[in-house]
C-alpha positions in Angstrom: 0.0 -0.1 0.0 1.3 3.5 -0.9 2.2 5.7 2.0 3.6 8.9 0.4 2.2 12.1 1.6 2.7 15.2 -0.6 2.8 18.4 1.4 3.0 22.1 0.1 4.9 23.0 3.3 8.2 21.4 4.0 7.5 18.7 6.4 10.3 19.5 8.7 8.6 22.8 9.4 5.3 21.3 10.7 5.5 20.3 14.3 3.6 17.2 15.3 3.3 15.3 12.0 2.4 11.7 12.9 5.1 9.0 12.2 4.6 6.4 9.5 4.0 8.3 6.2 6.8 9.2 3.8 6.4 13.0 3.7 7.5 14.7 0.5 7.4 18.4 -0.3 5.6 19.4 -3.5 4.6 23.1 -4.2 4.0 22.9 -7.7 7.4 22.2 -9.1 9.1 19.0 -10.0 7.4 16.0 -8.6 9.1 14.8 -5.4 8.4 11.2 -6.1 6.4 8.7 -8.2 2.7 10.1 -8.1 1.4 6.5 -8.2 2.9 6.1 -4.7 1.1 9.2 -3.3 -1.7 8.2 -0.8 -2.5 11.8 0.5 -2.2 14.9 -1.7 -2.3 18.2 0.1 -3.0 20.6 -2.8 -0.6 23.6 -3.2 -2.1 26.9 -2.0 -2.6 29.9 -4.3 -1.2 28.1 -7.5 -2.9 28.1 -10.9 -5.4 25.3 -11.4 -3.3 23.3 -13.9 -0.4 23.2 -11.5 -2.5 22.0 -8.7 -4.2 19.3 -10.8 -1.1 18.3 -12.8 -0.2 15.1 -10.7 -3.8 13.8 -10.3 -4.0 11.8 -13.4 -0.9 9.8 -12.3 -1.9 9.3 -8.7 -3.3 5.9 -8.9 -2.9 5.0 -5.4 -4.6 8.2 -4.1 -6.9 8.0 -1.0 -7.3 11.5 0.2 -7.0 15.0 -1.2 -6.7 17.7 1.3 -7.2 21.2 0.0 -6.0 24.4 1.9 -9.0 26.3 0.6 -12.6 26.5 2.0 -13.9 26.3 -1.7 -13.3 23.2 -3.7 -15.3 23.9 -6.8 -12.3 24.1 -9.0 -10.6 20.9 -7.6 -13.9 18.9 -7.6 -14.3 19.6 -11.4 -11.0 17.9 -12.1 -11.5 14.5 -10.4 -13.0 12.6 -13.3 -10.0 10.5 -13.6 -9.4 9.9 -9.9 -9.6 6.4 -8.5 -12.9 5.5 -6.9 -13.1 6.1 -3.0 -10.8 9.2 -3.0 -12.0 11.5 -0.2 -11.8 15.3 -1.0 -11.6 17.4 2.2 -11.6 21.2 2.4 -10.0 23.5 4.9 -13.0 24.6 6.7 -11.8 26.7 9.7 -8.4 27.6 8.2 -9.5 30.8 6.6 -12.2 31.9 9.0 -10.1 34.5 10.9 -8.4 36.1 7.8 -11.4 36.1 5.7 -13.7 37.5 8.3 -11.1 40.3 9.0 -11.2 41.3 5.5 -15.0 41.3 5.2 -14.9 43.6 8.2 -12.1 45.7 6.6 -13.9 46.1 3.3 -17.2 47.0 5.0 -15.7 49.8 7.2 -13.3 51.0 4.3 -16.3 51.3 1.9 -18.8 53.0 4.5 -16.3 55.4 5.8 -14.9 56.3 2.3 -11.3 55.2 2.9 -10.5 54.8 -0.8 -11.4 58.4 -1.5 -9.2 59.6 1.4 -6.3 57.5 0.1 -6.6 59.2 -3.4 -6.9 62.7 -1.6 -3.7 61.9 0.3 -1.8 61.1 -2.9 -2.9 64.5 -4.1 -2.0 66.2 -0.8 -5.6 67.3 -0.5 -7.4 67.8 2.8 -11.1 67.3 2.4 -13.3 65.9 4.9 -16.9 64.5 4.3 -19.8 63.0 6.3 -19.9 59.3 5.9 -22.2 56.5 7.1 -21.0 54.4 10.1 -21.3 50.7 10.6 -23.1 51.5 13.9 -26.9 51.1 13.6 -26.6 49.5 10.1 -28.6 46.2 9.5 -26.1 43.6 8.1 -27.2 40.5 6.2 -24.7 37.6 6.1 -25.6 35.4 3.2 -23.8 32.1 3.8 -23.9 31.5 7.6 -21.2 28.7 7.9 -17.9 28.9 9.7 -16.8 32.1 7.9 -20.2 33.7 8.2 -20.2 33.1 12.0 -16.8 34.4 12.2 -17.9 37.6 10.5 -20.6 38.1 13.0 -18.0 37.6 15.7 -16.1 40.5 14.5 -19.3 42.7 13.8 -20.4 42.2 17.4 -18.8 45.2 19.0 -20.0 47.7 16.4 -23.4 48.4 17.8 -25.3 47.2 14.8 -28.9 47.6 14.3 -29.5 44.1 13.4 -27.7 40.9 12.1 -29.7 39.0 9.4 -28.3 35.4 9.0 -29.2 33.5 5.8 -28.1 30.0 4.8 -29.3 27.2 2.5 -31.4 25.8 5.4 -32.9 27.5 8.3 -31.8 26.7 11.9 -31.6 28.2 15.4 -28.2 29.3 16.8 -27.1 30.8 20.2 -27.1 34.1 18.5 -30.5 33.7 16.9 -32.2 32.5 13.9 -30.6 31.6 10.6 -33.2 32.1 7.8 -33.4 29.7 4.7 -32.6 31.1 1.3 -36.3 31.0 0.5 -36.8 34.0 2.8 -34.1 36.1 1.1 -36.5 38.1 -1.0 -38.3 39.5 2.0 -35.1 40.1 4.1 -33.0 41.9 1.4 -34.8 45.3 1.5 -34.0 45.6 5.2 -30.2 45.3 4.8 -27.9 48.3 4.6 -25.0 45.9 4.1 -25.1 42.4 2.4 -22.0 40.3 3.0 -21.6 37.3 0.8 -19.9 34.4 2.3 -21.6 31.5 0.6 -19.7 28.6 -1.3 -20.0 28.4 -5.1 -22.4 25.7 -6.0 -25.0 25.2 -8.8 -27.5 26.7 -6.4 -25.5 29.9 -5.6 -23.9 30.5 -9.1 -25.5 33.9 -10.3 -27.6 34.1 -7.1 -26.9 37.7 -6.9 -28.6 38.7 -10.1 -30.6 41.7 -11.3 -33.7 40.8 -9.2 -31.6 40.2 -6.1 -29.9 43.5 -6.5 -33.0 45.3 -7.2 -34.4 44.3 -3.7 -31.5 45.9 -2.0 -32.3 49.3 -0.6 -31.0 52.4 -2.2 -27.5 53.2 -0.9 -26.9 49.6 0.3 -23.3 48.0 0.2 -22.7 44.7 -1.2 -19.5 42.9 0.1 -18.3 39.8 -1.7 -15.8 37.6 0.0 -17.3 34.4 -1.4 -16.7 33.6 -5.1 -17.0 35.9 -8.1 -19.6 33.9 -10.1 -22.0 34.2 -7.2 -22.7 37.6 -8.5 -23.8 38.6 -12.0 -21.2 41.1 -12.9 -23.4 42.7 -15.6 -26.3 43.3 -13.2 -23.9 44.7 -10.5 -22.3 47.0 -12.9 -25.8 48.4 -13.9 -26.5 49.1 -10.1 -23.1 50.6 -9.2 -22.8 52.7 -12.4 -26.1 54.2 -11.6 -24.9 55.0 -8.0 -27.8 53.3 -6.4 -25.6 50.6 -4.8 -22.0 50.5 -3.7 -19.7 47.3 -3.7 -16.6 46.0 -2.1 -15.2 42.9 -3.9 -12.5 40.7 -2.9 -13.6 38.3 -5.7 -14.8 39.0 -9.2 -16.2 37.3 -12.3 -13.9 37.2 -14.4 -11.0 36.8 -12.1 -8.4 38.0 -12.3 -10.1 41.2 -13.3 -8.5 42.2 -16.6 -7.2 45.6 -17.3 -9.8 47.8 -18.8 -12.8 46.2 -17.3 -15.2 48.9 -16.2 -15.5 47.5 -12.5 -12.0 49.1 -12.1 -13.2 52.6 -12.6 -16.8 52.8 -11.1 -17.1 55.2 -8.4 -18.3 53.5 -5.2 -16.5 50.2 -5.9 -13.6 48.9 -3.8 -11.6 45.9 -5.2 -9.1 43.8 -3.6 -7.3 41.0 -5.5 -8.7 37.9 -3.8 -6.7 38.2 -0.6 -9.3 37.1 1.9 -7.3 34.0 2.9 -3.5 34.8 2.4 -2.4 36.5 5.6 -0.1 35.7 8.5 -3.2 33.9 10.1 -3.1 31.2 7.3 0.1 29.1 8.1 -0.5 28.3 11.7 -4.0 27.1 11.1 -3.2 25.2 8.0 -0.5 23.3 9.8 -2.8 22.4 12.7 -5.4 21.2 10.2 -2.7 19.0 8.4 -1.4 17.5 11.7 -5.1 16.7 12.9 -6.1 15.2 9.5 -2.9 13.2 9.0 -3.1 11.8 12.5 -6.6 10.7 11.9 -5.5 9.2 8.6 -2.6 7.2 10.2 -5.0 6.0 13.0 -7.7 5.0 10.5 -10.1 7.6 12.1 -12.7 9.4 10.2 -11.4 12.5 8.5 -12.9 16.0 8.9 -14.4 18.2 6.4 -15.0 15.4 3.7 -16.8 17.2 0.8 -17.2 14.2 -1.5 -15.9 10.7 -2.2 -15.1 9.8 -5.8 -17.3 6.9 -7.3 -19.8 7.3 -4.5 
């Protein structure tokens, strides 16, 4: 039985890895060994899809694929040739802290007009203005999983008017009700800020379309730290170009956003280049996940965060 584990972090730098497997370092360059001997493939982080999927067709002994991303929509689409029984696990929990921080940053920066003040600083121009605060705003979090909950953690001190939680299915939490997607049309008009934290699925692709945006109140802010294709870019452009809505986007469709795209220049739109996950918070949380998952693997215990099993 194969026992190689390919890691995108040098194994000697990860404290607590269980004994037994043969750990090999692979971050997208030359193969460190025969892919057929790889039992656990930890997908390199922030590499092009063709780099991350390149070894898969030769990994005939593969048993586990562990991503270091919360979303697996790209990798899951490249598993047609994977052996049956391969478990695909995501990195639920690894990016909660960093992504929630960015969601709060984008929200505050957009509401308080920070991009305009940065441009004024570059021009050595002192010009104040009256801006909306986050306090007393109603914030709707669409996608109330681990990241959505972490976003609410960081919103809690800001004296909000109300937090509206929405997920695929309704439930009750210690903080209050989570509304199902079916209730979204009646909830949107009450939100001053809508934060998208939902995974990209067939159900959520294009969810934020013209009808969705039309239900948002005049002057509302859309914050997307989920995936670009959750939003219909053309519909969003229409709303932000009219000035009725503003937006803060860490992800876009297309992505990367090409030079000359109209989103770059629309007043009231703040764009960051998909940096929700990569921060100093990433590495220690990723290492803790890998140690836990590999310990479970070695001890034949159930893995966490299994998204799908090939051939099932």
